C-alpha positions in Angstrom: 251.8 125.3 175.7 250.9 122.4 173.1 249.8 120.1 175.9 247.5 122.7 177.2 245.8 123.2 173.9 245.3 119.3 173.8 243.8 119.1 177.2 241.3 122.0 176.4 240.4 120.1 173.2 240.1 116.8 175.1 237.7 118.6 177.8 235.6 120.2 175.0 235.1 116.8 173.4 234.2 115.0 176.7 231.7 117.7 177.7 230.2 117.4 174.2 229.8 113.7 174.6 228.3 114.3 178.1 225.7 116.7 176.7 224.7 114.2 174.0 224.3 111.4 176.6 222.1 113.8 178.7 219.9 114.8 175.9 219.5 111.0 174.9 219.1 109.7 178.5 217.2 112.6 180.2 218.1 112.4 183.7 220.5 109.6 183.5 218.0 106.6 183.5 216.8 104.7 180.5 216.9 106.2 177.1 214.3 108.8 176.2 211.4 107.3 174.3 211.2 108.2 170.6 208.0 108.6 168.5 207.3 106.7 165.3 203.8 108.0 164.2 203.5 107.0 160.5 207.2 105.8 160.2 207.7 102.7 162.5 211.1 102.3 161.1 212.2 106.0 161.7 211.4 106.8 165.2 212.4 110.4 166.2 212.9 112.3 169.5 211.2 115.8 169.4 210.1 115.7 165.8 209.3 119.0 164.1 206.4 117.5 162.1 204.0 114.6 162.5 202.0 113.2 159.9 198.7 112.1 161.5 196.8 110.7 158.4 199.1 108.3 157.1 197.1 107.1 154.0 196.1 110.3 152.5 198.0 113.0 154.3 194.9 115.0 155.0 196.0 115.7 158.6 199.5 116.8 159.8 201.0 118.8 162.5 203.9 121.2 161.8 206.1 123.9 163.6 206.1 121.6 166.7 207.9 123.1 169.9 208.3 120.7 172.6 208.1 122.1 176.2 208.6 118.6 177.9 210.2 115.4 176.6 210.9 112.9 179.4 210.9 109.1 180.0 207.0 109.2 180.8 205.6 111.7 178.5 206.1 114.6 176.1 204.1 117.8 175.5 204.3 120.3 172.8 202.5 122.9 170.7 202.3 123.4 166.9 200.0 124.2 164.0 197.4 121.5 162.9 196.7 121.4 159.2 193.6 119.7 158.2 191.7 119.2 154.9 188.0 119.3 155.0 187.6 117.2 152.1 184.4 119.2 151.0 183.1 118.2 148.7 185.7 115.5 148.5 189.4 115.6 149.6 191.1 116.4 146.1 189.0 119.5 146.0 188.9 120.2 149.8 190.1 123.2 151.6 193.0 123.3 154.1 192.4 124.8 157.5 195.2 125.7 160.1 194.5 125.4 164.0 196.6 125.9 167.0 197.2 122.4 168.6 198.7 121.0 171.7 200.3 117.5 171.3 200.8 115.0 174.3 202.8 111.6 173.8 202.4 108.9 176.5 202.6 105.2 177.3 206.2 104.6 176.7 206.9 101.0 175.8 210.1 98.9 175.1 209.4 97.8 171.4 211.5 96.0 168.9 212.7 99.2 167.3 213.5 100.9 170.7 211.9 102.8 173.5 208.7 104.5 172.1 205.7 106.5 173.0 202.7 104.5 171.9 199.8 107.2 172.4 199.4 110.6 170.7 196.8 113.0 171.9 196.1 116.1 170.3 193.7 119.0 171.3 192.8 121.5 168.7 191.2 124.7 170.2 190.9 127.7 168.0 188.5 130.5 167.0 188.1 130.8 163.2 186.8 134.0 161.7 183.3 133.1 162.3 183.7 133.4 166.0 182.9 129.8 166.9 185.3 128.2 169.2 186.4 124.7 167.8 187.8 122.1 170.4 188.5 118.7 169.4 190.6 116.1 171.3 191.5 112.7 169.9 194.0 109.9 171.1 195.5 107.6 168.7 197.5 104.5 169.1 201.0 104.8 167.7 202.7 103.9 165.2 199.5 104.8 163.3 199.9 102.4 160.5 199.9 99.2 162.8 197.5 100.6 165.5 199.1 98.1 168.0 201.1 100.5 170.3 204.3 98.8 169.2 205.7 98.1 166.0 
C-alpha cells in the first residue's frame, strides 16, 4: 500500500516537471523567447504588464492576456494607458485604450533568447466618436534600442 502511494507521488512529480518543461520550451525545441522591455536584466515570458515609456512612465500596457507565445512570435491584448501630457506631463490626463501587442524577431542575446521587437496597435472609439488607430513598432529592450541587451 505504501509503495503504491510513493509511486503515485512520483508520477505526479514527473508529470509536473514535464509540464514545466513544455511551458518553457513550447513544442520541445529551443526555449521560448522572453521579453525584456524596459528591464533588460529581468526578461519575462507572458508578462502581465509592459512599461513602454521607460524614462517617464507616460505609456504602459496592463491586463495583458496572451493568445499566442511561440518560438517565433507572441500576440496578446490589453489596456494601453497613455498620458497626453497636456499642457505638460505632470498636469496631463490619462487615457485608456484597448491595444493589441505583438512581439517578434527572437534573437539569442547574452541574457537569453529574447523577442527584440514590440508592435502595439491602439484602436478605440472615445466618447467623441472619433476612431483612433495608432501603430508603433519599437526595438526592445527599449533602453538600449539595439535589439539585444
